OpenMM code with the backbone's topology and positions (N, CA, C; nanometers):
from openmm import Vec3, app, unit

residues = "MET PHE GLN ARG TRP LEU LYS LYS PHE THR LEU PHE HIS LEU ILE LEU ILE ALA ILE LEU ALA ALA LEU GLY ILE GLY VAL LYS PRO VAL VAL SER SER LEU ALA HIS ILE ILE THR GLY PRO LEU LEU ILE PRO GLY GLY VAL VAL ALA GLY GLY VAL TYR MET LEU PHE LEU VAL LEU ALA ALA SER LEU THR GLY ALA ARG GLY ALA ALA ALA LEU CYS GLY LEU CYS GLN GLY LEU LEU VAL LEU ALA ALA GLY ALA ALA GLY SER HIS GLY ALA LEU SER LEU ILE THR TYR THR LEU PRO GLY LEU VAL ALA GLU LEU ALA PHE LEU VAL PHE ALA ARG ARG GLY ALA THR LEU PRO ALA CYS CYS PHE GLY GLY MET LEU ALA ASN VAL ALA GLY THR VAL SER VAL ASN PHE VAL PHE PHE SER MET PRO LEU ILE PRO LEU LEU LEU SER LEU CYS ALA ALA ALA LEU SER GLY GLY LEU GLY GLY VAL ALA ALA TRP GLY ILE THR LYS GLN LEU LYS ARG TRP ASP ILE VAL ARG".split()
positions = [
    Vec3(0.0821, -0.1195, 0.0000),
    Vec3(0.0000, 0.0000, 0.0000),
    Vec3(0.0868, 0.1263, 0.0000),
    Vec3(0.1924, 0.1256, 0.0825),
    Vec3(0.2821, 0.2417, 0.0901),
    Vec3(0.3522, 0.2635, -0.0428),
    Vec3(0.3941, 0.1532, -0.1080),
    Vec3(0.4604, 0.1656, -0.2381),
    Vec3(0.3661, 0.2219, -0.3436),
    Vec3(0.2402, 0.1800, -0.3396),
    Vec3(0.1422, 0.2311, -0.4352),
    Vec3(0.1224, 0.3812, -0.4145),
    Vec3(0.1205, 0.4220, -0.2883),
    Vec3(0.1053, 0.5638, -0.2560),
    Vec3(0.2272, 0.6435, -0.3050),
    Vec3(0.3474, 0.5888, -0.2852),
    Vec3(0.4692, 0.6577, -0.3298),
    Vec3(0.4764, 0.6709, -0.4814),
    Vec3(0.4151, 0.5806, -0.5547),
    Vec3(0.4185, 0.5862, -0.7011),
    Vec3(0.3432, 0.7068, -0.7565),
    Vec3(0.2633, 0.7739, -0.6714),
    Vec3(0.1923, 0.8942, -0.7155),
    Vec3(0.2884, 1.0113, -0.7361),
    Vec3(0.4060, 1.0030, -0.6754),
    Vec3(0.5036, 1.1106, -0.6828),
    Vec3(0.6043, 1.0833, -0.7936),
    Vec3(0.6438, 1.1913, -0.8609),
    Vec3(0.7520, 1.1779, -0.9584),
    Vec3(0.8845, 1.1755, -0.8827),
    Vec3(0.9894, 1.1379, -0.9510),
    Vec3(1.1212, 1.1373, -0.8885),
    Vec3(1.1595, 1.2786, -0.8454),
    Vec3(1.1263, 1.3765, -0.9271),
    Vec3(1.1532, 1.5164, -0.8920),
    Vec3(1.0824, 1.5535, -0.7629),
    Vec3(0.9553, 1.5122, -0.7492),
    Vec3(0.8799, 1.5423, -0.6277),
    Vec3(0.9432, 1.4769, -0.5056),
    Vec3(0.9847, 1.3523, -0.5182),
    Vec3(1.0460, 1.2824, -0.4049),
    Vec3(1.1769, 1.3484, -0.3619),
    Vec3(1.2566, 1.3891, -0.4596),
    Vec3(1.3824, 1.4577, -0.4277),
    Vec3(1.3538, 1.5928, -0.3630),
    Vec3(1.2577, 1.6648, -0.4163),
    Vec3(1.2196, 1.7946, -0.3600),
    Vec3(1.1696, 1.7799, -0.2164),
    Vec3(1.0870, 1.6798, -0.1904),
    Vec3(1.0361, 1.6561, -0.0549),
    Vec3(1.1497, 1.6211, 0.0396),
    Vec3(1.2432, 1.5382, -0.0054),
    Vec3(1.3579, 1.5017, 0.0792),
    Vec3(1.4442, 1.6237, 0.1098),
    Vec3(1.4668, 1.7080, 0.0114),
    Vec3(1.5464, 1.8300, 0.0328),
    Vec3(1.4761, 1.9236, 0.1301),
    Vec3(1.3451, 1.9405, 0.1131),
    Vec3(1.2702, 2.0279, 0.2038),
    Vec3(1.2702, 1.9729, 0.3460),
    Vec3(1.2588, 1.8415, 0.3602),
    Vec3(1.2640, 1.7801, 0.4936),
    Vec3(1.4004, 1.8049, 0.5584),
    Vec3(1.5069, 1.7865, 0.4817),
    Vec3(1.6413, 1.8094, 0.5351),
    Vec3(1.6639, 1.9561, 0.5705),
    Vec3(1.6141, 2.0469, 0.4868),
    Vec3(1.6258, 2.1893, 0.5178),
    Vec3(1.5504, 2.2237, 0.6460),
    Vec3(1.4323, 2.1662, 0.6630),
    Vec3(1.3540, 2.1905, 0.7832),
    Vec3(1.4276, 2.1477, 0.9088),
    Vec3(1.4932, 2.0332, 0.9027),
    Vec3(1.5702, 1.9851, 1.0177),
    Vec3(1.6988, 2.0671, 1.0331),
    Vec3(1.7584, 2.1084, 0.9222),
    Vec3(1.8835, 2.1847, 0.9274),
    Vec3(1.8684, 2.3226, 0.9887),
    Vec3(1.7564, 2.3896, 0.9639),
    Vec3(1.7383, 2.5246, 1.0182),
    Vec3(1.6856, 2.5225, 1.1617),
    Vec3(1.6417, 2.4067, 1.2064),
    Vec3(1.5782, 2.3976, 1.3381),
    Vec3(1.6660, 2.4476, 1.4530),
    Vec3(1.7923, 2.4083, 1.4636),
    Vec3(1.8722, 2.4561, 1.5775),
    Vec3(1.8890, 2.6085, 1.5807),
    Vec3(1.9073, 2.6687, 1.4653),
    Vec3(1.9269, 2.8141, 1.4591),
    Vec3(1.7980, 2.8871, 1.4949),
    Vec3(1.6894, 2.8474, 1.4304),
    Vec3(1.5611, 2.9132, 1.4526),
    Vec3(1.5135, 2.8908, 1.5961),
    Vec3(1.5337, 2.7702, 1.6458),
    Vec3(1.4908, 2.7379, 1.7816),
    Vec3(1.5652, 2.8227, 1.8846),
    Vec3(1.6939, 2.8412, 1.8648),
    Vec3(1.7721, 2.9242, 1.9576),
    Vec3(1.7227, 3.0680, 1.9585),
    Vec3(1.6939, 3.1207, 1.8418),
    Vec3(1.6421, 3.2578, 1.8337),
    Vec3(1.5026, 3.2691, 1.8952),
    Vec3(1.4223, 3.1666, 1.8771),
    Vec3(1.2859, 3.1691, 1.9312),
    Vec3(1.2856, 3.1639, 2.0831),
    Vec3(1.3836, 3.0952, 2.1405),
    Vec3(1.3907, 3.0859, 2.2870),
    Vec3(1.4129, 3.2228, 2.3505),
    Vec3(1.4740, 3.3132, 2.2784),
    Vec3(1.4934, 3.4491, 2.3296),
    Vec3(1.3585, 3.5167, 2.3500),
    Vec3(1.2664, 3.4926, 2.2571),
    Vec3(1.1330, 3.5533, 2.2654),
    Vec3(1.0434, 3.4795, 2.3646),
    Vec3(1.0459, 3.3471, 2.3594),
    Vec3(0.9498, 3.2688, 2.4370),
    Vec3(0.9940, 3.2395, 2.5797),
    Vec3(1.1214, 3.2494, 2.6071),
    Vec3(1.1717, 3.2204, 2.7421),
    Vec3(1.1006, 3.2995, 2.8507),
    Vec3(1.0948, 3.4328, 2.8395),
    Vec3(1.0260, 3.5114, 2.9431),
    Vec3(0.8762, 3.4822, 2.9534),
    Vec3(0.8155, 3.4299, 2.8465),
    Vec3(0.6720, 3.3985, 2.8483),
    Vec3(0.6438, 3.2582, 2.9026),
    Vec3(0.7512, 3.1830, 2.9301),
    Vec3(0.7420, 3.0462, 2.9814),
    Vec3(0.6646, 2.9523, 2.8883),
    Vec3(0.6842, 2.9729, 2.7586),
    Vec3(0.6274, 2.8796, 2.6608),
    Vec3(0.7418, 2.8198, 2.5798),
    Vec3(0.7267, 2.6974, 2.5314),
    Vec3(0.8347, 2.6327, 2.4557),
    Vec3(0.8706, 2.7115, 2.3293),
    Vec3(0.9981, 2.7177, 2.2977),
    Vec3(1.0459, 2.7915, 2.1808),
    Vec3(0.9954, 2.7350, 2.0498),
    Vec3(0.9682, 2.6038, 2.0469),
    Vec3(0.9201, 2.5411, 1.9249),
    Vec3(0.7847, 2.5920, 1.8800),
    Vec3(0.7109, 2.6523, 1.9721),
    Vec3(0.5788, 2.7061, 1.9381),
    Vec3(0.5931, 2.8187, 1.8358),
    Vec3(0.6863, 2.9092, 1.8610),
    Vec3(0.7083, 3.0218, 1.7700),
    Vec3(0.7937, 2.9782, 1.6513),
    Vec3(0.8955, 2.8987, 1.6773),
    Vec3(0.9833, 2.8522, 1.5696),
    Vec3(0.9116, 2.7554, 1.4762),
    Vec3(0.8034, 2.6960, 1.5242),
    Vec3(0.7283, 2.6003, 1.4440),
    Vec3(0.6776, 2.6569, 1.3128),
    Vec3(0.6551, 2.7872, 1.3086),
    Vec3(0.6126, 2.8497, 1.1835),
    Vec3(0.7150, 2.8284, 1.0735),
    Vec3(0.8420, 2.8311, 1.1113),
    Vec3(0.9487, 2.8069, 1.0131),
    Vec3(0.9531, 2.6590, 0.9779),
    Vec3(0.9359, 2.5697, 1.0771),
    Vec3(0.9388, 2.4266, 1.0474),
    Vec3(0.8235, 2.3882, 0.9547),
    Vec3(0.7062, 2.4436, 0.9833),
    Vec3(0.5883, 2.4083, 0.9045),
    Vec3(0.5923, 2.4675, 0.7643),
    Vec3(0.6713, 2.5713, 0.7470),
    Vec3(0.6910, 2.6298, 0.6146),
    Vec3(0.7351, 2.5224, 0.5157),
    Vec3(0.8215, 2.4327, 0.5586),
    Vec3(0.8739, 2.3305, 0.4689),
    Vec3(0.7684, 2.2255, 0.4340),
    Vec3(0.6793, 2.1948, 0.5281),
    Vec3(0.5694, 2.1027, 0.4988),
    Vec3(0.4742, 2.1635, 0.3958),
    Vec3(0.4421, 2.2901, 0.4172),
    Vec3(0.3516, 2.3593, 0.3244),
    Vec3(0.4182, 2.3740, 0.1872),
    Vec3(0.5470, 2.4029, 0.1872),
    Vec3(0.6198, 2.4120, 0.0596),
    Vec3(0.6144, 2.2802, -0.0165),
    Vec3(0.6300, 2.1694, 0.0552),
    Vec3(0.6255, 2.0383, -0.0105),
    Vec3(0.4919, 2.0195, -0.0813),
    Vec3(0.3843, 2.0577, -0.0144),
    Vec3(0.2519, 2.0430, -0.0746),
    Vec3(0.2304, 2.1424, -0.1885),
    Vec3(0.2711, 2.2662, -0.1667),
    Vec3(0.2417, 2.3685, -0.2676),
    Vec3(0.3305, 2.3559, -0.3911),
    Vec3(0.4536, 2.3135, -0.3744),
    Vec3(0.5425, 2.3004, -0.4903),
    Vec3(0.5116, 2.1763, -0.5729),
    Vec3(0.4691, 2.0693, -0.5071),
    Vec3(0.4409, 1.9464, -0.5819),
    Vec3(0.2958, 1.9397, -0.6270),
    Vec3(0.2059, 1.9974, -0.5479),
    Vec3(0.0642, 1.9875, -0.5772),
    Vec3(0.0104, 1.8463, -0.5581),
    Vec3(0.0910, 1.7596, -0.4992),
    Vec3(0.0546, 1.6190, -0.4829),
    Vec3(-0.0066, 1.5945, -0.3456),
    Vec3(-0.1093, 1.5150, -0.3436),
    Vec3(-0.1733, 1.4769, -0.2185),
    Vec3(-0.0770, 1.3895, -0.1389),
    Vec3(-0.0563, 1.4229, -0.0136),
    Vec3(0.0318, 1.3453, 0.0728),
    Vec3(0.1735, 1.3988, 0.0814),
    Vec3(0.2048, 1.5047, 0.0087),
    Vec3(0.3419, 1.5572, 0.0089),
    Vec3(0.3813, 1.6130, 0.1451),
    Vec3(0.2908, 1.6837, 0.2115),
    Vec3(0.3217, 1.7396, 0.3440),
    Vec3(0.3414, 1.6276, 0.4459),
    Vec3(0.2575, 1.5260, 0.4382),
    Vec3(0.2706, 1.4124, 0.5303),
    Vec3(0.4024, 1.3388, 0.5068),
    Vec3(0.4383, 1.3202, 0.3800),
    Vec3(0.5634, 1.2527, 0.3475),
    Vec3(0.6831, 1.3355, 0.3945),
    Vec3(0.6753, 1.4669, 0.3796),
    Vec3(0.7825, 1.5547, 0.4261),
    Vec3(0.7967, 1.5442, 0.5782),
    Vec3(0.6845, 1.5436, 0.6505),
    Vec3(0.6884, 1.5279, 0.7960),
    Vec3(0.7465, 1.3939, 0.8370),
    Vec3(0.7086, 1.2873, 0.7666),
    Vec3(0.7632, 1.1547, 0.7946),
    Vec3(0.9138, 1.1523, 0.7704),
    Vec3(0.9584, 1.2133, 0.6603),
    Vec3(1.1021, 1.2211, 0.6307),
    Vec3(1.1761, 1.2969, 0.7407),
    Vec3(1.1165, 1.4057, 0.7894),
    Vec3(1.1798, 1.4813, 0.8983),
    Vec3(1.1922, 1.3944, 1.0220),
    Vec3(1.0872, 1.3222, 1.0563),
    Vec3(1.0922, 1.2342, 1.1726),
    Vec3(1.1986, 1.1269, 1.1583),
    Vec3(1.2077, 1.0682, 1.0392),
    Vec3(1.3095, 0.9658, 1.0149),
    Vec3(1.4506, 1.0248, 1.0199),
    Vec3(1.4672, 1.1455, 0.9654),
    Vec3(1.5984, 1.2112, 0.9703),
    Vec3(1.6417, 1.2380, 1.1138),
    Vec3(1.5518, 1.2902, 1.1937),
    Vec3(1.5838, 1.3198, 1.3334),
    Vec3(1.6150, 1.1909, 1.4086),
    Vec3(1.5371, 1.0880, 1.3824),
    Vec3(1.5574, 0.9597, 1.4481),
    Vec3(1.6906, 0.8969, 1.4071),
    Vec3(1.7210, 0.8995, 1.2781),
    Vec3(1.8440, 0.8379, 1.2274),
    Vec3(1.9682, 0.9155, 1.2697),
    Vec3(1.9588, 1.0480, 1.2711),
    Vec3(2.0754, 1.1300, 1.3021),
    Vec3(2.0947, 1.1487, 1.4519),
    Vec3(1.9925, 1.1170, 1.5304),
    Vec3(2.0033, 1.1406, 1.6743),
    Vec3(2.0232, 1.2886, 1.7023),
    Vec3(1.9524, 1.3709, 1.6261),
    Vec3(1.9688, 1.5163, 1.6350),
    Vec3(1.9336, 1.5680, 1.7732),
    Vec3(1.9915, 1.6820, 1.8068),
    Vec3(1.9616, 1.7463, 1.9336),
    Vec3(1.8123, 1.7770, 1.9389),
    Vec3(1.7515, 1.7525, 2.0521),
    Vec3(1.6092, 1.7761, 2.0648),
    Vec3(1.5268, 1.6581, 2.0160),
    Vec3(1.5949, 1.5494, 1.9799),
    Vec3(1.5242, 1.4309, 1.9346),
    Vec3(1.4460, 1.3717, 2.0509),
    Vec3(1.3270, 1.3251, 2.0223),
    Vec3(1.2431, 1.2646, 2.1245),
    Vec3(1.2396, 1.1139, 2.1079),
    Vec3(1.3440, 1.0596, 2.0484),
    Vec3(1.3493, 0.9162, 2.0262),
    Vec3(1.2455, 0.8725, 1.9246),
    Vec3(1.1896, 0.7549, 1.9472),
    Vec3(1.0921, 0.6998, 1.8537),
    Vec3(0.9661, 0.7859, 1.8435),
    Vec3(0.9390, 0.8647, 1.9465),
    Vec3(0.8221, 0.9528, 1.9426),
    Vec3(0.8389, 1.0651, 1.8409),
    Vec3(0.9608, 1.0860, 1.7927),
    Vec3(0.9841, 1.1861, 1.6884),
    Vec3(0.9037, 1.1542, 1.5634),
    Vec3(0.8849, 1.0248, 1.5356),
    Vec3(0.8054, 0.9876, 1.4192),
    Vec3(0.6625, 1.0418, 1.4313),
    Vec3(0.6092, 1.0413, 1.5521),
    Vec3(0.4735, 1.0921, 1.5732),
    Vec3(0.4722, 1.2441, 1.5707),
    Vec3(0.5636, 1.3068, 1.6461),
    Vec3(0.5597, 1.4525, 1.6598),
    Vec3(0.5985, 1.5255, 1.5318),
    Vec3(0.6678, 1.4598, 1.4411),
    Vec3(0.7020, 1.5221, 1.3132),
    Vec3(0.6022, 1.4868, 1.2033),
    Vec3(0.5456, 1.3666, 1.2070),
    Vec3(0.4541, 1.3242, 1.1026),
    Vec3(0.3141, 1.3823, 1.1220),
    Vec3(0.2687, 1.3943, 1.2459),
    Vec3(0.1341, 1.4438, 1.2730),
    Vec3(0.1059, 1.5813, 1.2110),
    Vec3(0.1977, 1.6798, 1.2230),
    Vec3(0.1697, 1.8084, 1.1573),
    Vec3(0.1529, 1.7959, 1.0058),
    Vec3(0.2282, 1.7086, 0.9431),
    Vec3(0.2129, 1.6881, 0.7990),
    Vec3(0.0780, 1.6274, 0.7648),
    Vec3(0.0327, 1.5341, 0.8461),
    Vec3(-0.0990, 1.4742, 0.8247),
    Vec3(-0.2105, 1.5769, 0.8435),
    Vec3(-0.1966, 1.6602, 0.9466),
    Vec3(-0.2984, 1.7628, 0.9722),
    Vec3(-0.2983, 1.8667, 0.8606),
    Vec3(-0.1804, 1.9020, 0.8112),
    Vec3(-0.1745, 1.9949, 0.6972),
    Vec3(-0.2462, 1.9348, 0.5768),
    Vec3(-0.2294, 1.8058, 0.5552),
    Vec3(-0.2996, 1.7384, 0.4452),
    Vec3(-0.4507, 1.7474, 0.4637),
    Vec3(-0.4966, 1.7292, 0.5858),
    Vec3(-0.6403, 1.7423, 0.6132),
    Vec3(-0.6883, 1.8846, 0.5862),
    Vec3(-0.6052, 1.9822, 0.6234),
    Vec3(-0.6403, 2.1226, 0.5986),
    Vec3(-0.6489, 2.1496, 0.4484),
    Vec3(-0.5591, 2.0901, 0.3702),
    Vec3(-0.5590, 2.1123, 0.2260),
    Vec3(-0.6785, 2.0483, 0.1569),
    Vec3(-0.7427, 1.9508, 0.2224),
    Vec3(-0.8612, 1.8888, 0.1627),
    Vec3(-0.9756, 1.9890, 0.1465),
    Vec3(-0.9737, 2.0930, 0.2292),
    Vec3(-1.0777, 2.1961, 0.2241),
    Vec3(-1.0663, 2.2790, 0.0958),
    Vec3(-0.9450, 2.2884, 0.0432),
    Vec3(-0.9190, 2.3761, -0.0713),
    Vec3(-0.9034, 2.2948, -0.1993),
    Vec3(-0.9630, 2.3428, -0.3048),
    Vec3(-0.9609, 2.2709, -0.4316),
    Vec3(-0.8209, 2.2638, -0.4917),
    Vec3(-0.7431, 2.3704, -0.4760),
    Vec3(-0.6116, 2.3754, -0.5419),
    Vec3(-0.4976, 2.3517, -0.4445),
    Vec3(-0.5200, 2.2748, -0.3404),
    Vec3(-0.4192, 2.2345, -0.2401),
    Vec3(-0.3387, 2.3541, -0.1915),
    Vec3(-0.2095, 2.3545, -0.2015),
    Vec3(-0.1290, 2.4626, -0.1480),
    Vec3(-0.1033, 2.5747, -0.2458),
    Vec3(-0.1903, 2.5898, -0.3455),
    Vec3(-0.1650, 2.6882, -0.4498),
    Vec3(-0.2191, 2.8266, -0.4183),
    Vec3(-0.2962, 2.8405, -0.3114),
    Vec3(-0.3545, 2.9700, -0.2789),
    Vec3(-0.3059, 3.0175, -0.1425),
    Vec3(-0.3131, 3.1477, -0.1222),
    Vec3(-0.2718, 3.2048, 0.0059),
    Vec3(-0.3531, 3.1488, 0.1224),
    Vec3(-0.4865, 3.1434, 0.1145),
    Vec3(-0.5611, 3.0882, 0.2284),
    Vec3(-0.5270, 2.9420, 0.2578),
    Vec3(-0.5043, 2.8624, 0.1539),
    Vec3(-0.4697, 2.7216, 0.1741),
    Vec3(-0.3367, 2.7086, 0.2469),
    Vec3(-0.2374, 2.7841, 0.2042),
    Vec3(-0.1060, 2.7780, 0.2675),
    Vec3(-0.1105, 2.8291, 0.4119),
    Vec3(-0.1810, 2.9377, 0.4321),
    Vec3(-0.1929, 2.9953, 0.5661),
    Vec3(-0.2637, 2.8978, 0.6599),
    Vec3(-0.3755, 2.8429, 0.6153),
    Vec3(-0.4539, 2.7499, 0.6955),
    Vec3(-0.3758, 2.6209, 0.7217),
    Vec3(-0.3082, 2.5707, 0.6192),
    Vec3(-0.2281, 2.4488, 0.6353),
    Vec3(-0.1153, 2.4674, 0.7353),
    Vec3(-0.0425, 2.5790, 0.7248),
    Vec3(0.0659, 2.6062, 0.8192),
    Vec3(0.0147, 2.6261, 0.9604),
    Vec3(-0.0988, 2.6951, 0.9711),
    Vec3(-0.1575, 2.7218, 1.1023),
    Vec3(-0.1974, 2.5910, 1.1723),
    Vec3(-0.2733, 2.5076, 1.1033),
    Vec3(-0.3176, 2.3832, 1.1647),
    Vec3(-0.2024, 2.2864, 1.1899),
    Vec3(-0.1049, 2.2853, 1.1015),
    Vec3(0.0109, 2.1984, 1.1219),
    Vec3(0.0872, 2.2377, 1.2476),
    Vec3(0.1090, 2.3676, 1.2676),
    Vec3(0.1834, 2.4112, 1.3846),
    Vec3(0.1038, 2.3892, 1.5132),
    Vec3(-0.0260, 2.4101, 1.5086),
    Vec3(-0.1094, 2.3828, 1.6261),
    Vec3(-0.1043, 2.2335, 1.6590),
    Vec3(-0.1124, 2.1483, 1.5575),
    Vec3(-0.1053, 2.0033, 1.5797),
    Vec3(0.0300, 1.9634, 1.6383),
    Vec3(0.1370, 2.0238, 1.5865),
    Vec3(0.2698, 1.9954, 1.6410),
    Vec3(0.2815, 2.0392, 1.7859),
    Vec3(0.2265, 2.1541, 1.8179),
    Vec3(0.2309, 2.2049, 1.9549),
    Vec3(0.1513, 2.1149, 2.0484),
    Vec3(0.0331, 2.0737, 2.0052),
    Vec3(-0.0496, 1.9854, 2.0873),
    Vec3(0.0195, 1.8513, 2.1089),
    Vec3(0.0766, 1.7946, 2.0022),
    Vec3(0.1403, 1.6627, 2.0161),
    Vec3(0.2621, 1.6684, 2.1074),
    Vec3(0.3449, 1.7709, 2.0917),
    Vec3(0.4630, 1.7824, 2.1778),
    Vec3(0.4202, 1.8094, 2.3219),
    Vec3(0.3173, 1.8923, 2.3413),
    Vec3(0.2695, 1.9179, 2.4766),
    Vec3(0.2137, 1.7910, 2.5394),
    Vec3(0.1369, 1.7172, 2.4628),
    Vec3(0.0763, 1.5947, 2.5146),
    Vec3(0.1825, 1.4916, 2.5506),
    Vec3(0.2838, 1.4774, 2.4663),
    Vec3(0.3858, 1.3747, 2.4870),
    Vec3(0.4875, 1.4154, 2.5937),
    Vec3(0.5246, 1.5457, 2.5996),
    Vec3(0.6368, 1.5844, 2.6841),
    Vec3(0.6076, 1.6852, 2.7941),
    Vec3(0.5312, 1.7885, 2.7646),
    Vec3(0.5247, 1.9014, 2.8569),
    Vec3(0.4110, 1.8965, 2.9583),
    Vec3(0.2933, 1.8634, 2.9166),
    Vec3(0.1743, 1.8677, 3.0025),
    Vec3(0.1596, 2.0032, 3.0703),
    Vec3(0.1549, 2.1083, 2.9894),
    Vec3(0.1426, 2.2441, 3.0416),
    Vec3(0.0049, 2.2666, 3.1018),
    Vec3(-0.0033, 2.3553, 3.2006),
    Vec3(-0.1351, 2.3949, 3.2518),
    Vec3(-0.2148, 2.4659, 3.1422),
    Vec3(-0.3454, 2.4822, 3.1657),
    Vec3(-0.4366, 2.5308, 3.0628),
    Vec3(-0.3999, 2.6684, 3.0072),
    Vec3(-0.3733, 2.7653, 3.0929),
    Vec3(-0.3469, 2.9023, 3.0453),
    Vec3(-0.2195, 2.9087, 2.9608),
    Vec3(-0.1060, 2.8540, 3.0061),
    Vec3(0.0119, 2.8550, 2.9178),
    Vec3(-0.0096, 2.7749, 2.7888),
    Vec3(-0.0901, 2.6680, 2.7975),
    Vec3(-0.1185, 2.5898, 2.6771),
    Vec3(-0.1984, 2.6720, 2.5771),
    Vec3(-0.2980, 2.7441, 2.6245),
    Vec3(-0.3771, 2.8294, 2.5350),
    Vec3(-0.2919, 2.9393, 2.4736),
    Vec3(-0.2039, 2.9991, 2.5533),
    Vec3(-0.1109, 3.0999, 2.5016),
    Vec3(-0.0203, 3.0381, 2.3954),
    Vec3(0.0266, 2.9176, 2.4221),
    Vec3(0.1121, 2.8472, 2.3256),
    Vec3(0.0376, 2.8181, 2.1961),
    Vec3(-0.0888, 2.7767, 2.2081),
    Vec3(-0.1662, 2.7442, 2.0887),
    Vec3(-0.1948, 2.8682, 2.0049),
    Vec3(-0.2189, 2.9813, 2.0717),
    Vec3(-0.2399, 3.1070, 1.9971),
    Vec3(-0.1121, 3.1480, 1.9241),
    Vec3(0.0012, 3.1382, 1.9936),
    Vec3(0.1292, 3.1712, 1.9309),
    Vec3(0.1593, 3.0737, 1.8170),
    Vec3(0.1249, 2.9460, 1.8367),
    Vec3(0.1477, 2.8453, 1.7329),
    Vec3(0.0625, 2.8742, 1.6096),
    Vec3(-0.0625, 2.9130, 1.6312),
    Vec3(-0.1498, 2.9446, 1.5173),
    Vec3(-0.0958, 3.0642, 1.4397),
    Vec3(-0.0523, 3.1658, 1.5115),
    Vec3(0.0014, 3.2852, 1.4457),
    Vec3(0.1288, 3.2539, 1.3677),
    Vec3(0.2239, 3.1876, 1.4331),
    Vec3(0.3512, 3.1614, 1.3639),
    Vec3(0.3334, 3.0595, 1.2516),
    Vec3(0.2461, 2.9604, 1.2701),
    Vec3(0.2196, 2.8636, 1.1640),
    Vec3(0.1542, 2.9285, 1.0433),
    Vec3(0.0592, 3.0194, 1.0707),
    Vec3(-0.0056, 3.0922, 0.9617),
    Vec3(0.0938, 3.1782, 0.8859),
    Vec3(0.1829, 3.2441, 0.9595),
    Vec3(0.2862, 3.3263, 0.8944),
    Vec3(0.3829, 3.2401, 0.8143),
    Vec3(0.4154, 3.1218, 0.8667),
    Vec3(0.4993, 3.0284, 0.7909),
    Vec3(0.4312, 2.9844, 0.6619),
    Vec3(0.3003, 2.9629, 0.6681),
    Vec3(0.2243, 2.9274, 0.5480),
    Vec3(0.2222, 3.0395, 0.4460),
    Vec3(0.2092, 3.1635, 0.4962),
    Vec3(0.2125, 3.2800, 0.4062),
    Vec3(0.3495, 3.2894, 0.3383),
    Vec3(0.4556, 3.2661, 0.4158),
    Vec3(0.5909, 3.2685, 0.3584),
    Vec3(0.6071, 3.1578, 0.2542),
    Vec3(0.5531, 3.0390, 0.2823),
    Vec3(0.5602, 2.9286, 0.1858),
    Vec3(0.4868, 2.9639, 0.0569),
    Vec3(0.3705, 3.0288, 0.0701),
    Vec3(0.2952, 3.0711, -0.0475),
    Vec3(0.3772, 3.1711, -0.1296),
    Vec3(0.4416, 3.2660, -0.0628),
    Vec3(0.5239, 3.3651, -0.1334),
    Vec3(0.6408, 3.3011, -0.2057),
    Vec3(0.7055, 3.2049, -0.1393),
    Vec3(0.8179, 3.1345, -0.2020),
    Vec3(0.7699, 3.0550, -0.3231),
    Vec3(0.6574, 2.9855, -0.3063),
    Vec3(0.6016, 2.9066, -0.4171),
    Vec3(0.5668, 2.9955, -0.5350),
    Vec3(0.5021, 3.1069, -0.5061),
    Vec3(0.4625, 3.2004, -0.6115),
    Vec3(0.5851, 3.2507, -0.6890),
    Vec3(0.6905, 3.2840, -0.6149),
    Vec3(0.8119, 3.3353, -0.6792),
    Vec3(0.8817, 3.2269, -0.7616),
    Vec3(0.8903, 3.1046, -0.7077),
    Vec3(0.9548, 2.9959, -0.7817),
    Vec3(0.8771, 2.9621, -0.9091),
    Vec3(0.7459, 2.9726, -0.9034),
    Vec3(0.6653, 2.9476, -1.0235),
    Vec3(0.6793, 3.0615, -1.1234),
    Vec3(0.6924, 3.1830, -1.0739),
    Vec3(0.7129, 3.2972, -1.1638),
    Vec3(0.8447, 3.2827, -1.2387),
    Vec3(0.9461, 3.2336, -1.1704),
    Vec3(1.0767, 3.2117, -1.2333),
    Vec3(1.0814, 3.0832, -1.3131),
    Vec3(0.9719, 3.0080, -1.3157),
    Vec3(0.9591, 2.8839, -1.3888),
    Vec3(1.0576, 2.7762, -1.3401),
    Vec3(1.0852, 2.7786, -1.2101),
    Vec3(1.1714, 2.6757, -1.1520),
    Vec3(1.0891, 2.5501, -1.1231),
    Vec3(0.9668, 2.5703, -1.0779),
    Vec3(0.8720, 2.4587, -1.0596),
    Vec3(0.7421, 2.4964, -1.1303),
    Vec3(0.6591, 2.3968, -1.1543),
    Vec3(0.5321, 2.4238, -1.2225),
    Vec3(0.4165, 2.4004, -1.1343),
] * unit.nanometer
topology = app.Topology()
chain = topology.addChain("A")
for resn in residues:
    res = topology.addResidue(resn, chain)
    for name in ("N", "CA", "C"):
        topology.addAtom(name, app.Element.getBySymbol(name[0]), res)
């Protein structure tokens, strides 16, 4: 079943998704460190704000390929990369869940839109829901924050995820204008 699903993607799409997954993991330490400066005094996890940048890559995977399942596959690749590399901040085997779930939720968000990640609202909504899902999953698995900080975290996650989606839409639009992707 998994092989049949993978056959929906072209080789170019698979390479693009792998590159985006690696970029997402590569920028994580830098972005996370900068986010901790903002979120530290608010006593919320830095990944909540930095998640907008992480989710940008999931939304890009969907918007650049236009293929159903691209965001989920990108999230799965990120989880496997973190697991295989033993990257800092790795949550062990639970990384597969905490990285794949946002991609799956982004896919669900894209079902609402006819043209997947090709429009600004689709990208914004996909990034927003993906980051909220990532925040909820990490909180559920690791933090167990009280209600008020959790609500503050979810609001920040929605804002940064939406902004990440807007950035992904802008990048996609520019790459298509330059005829780098179709």
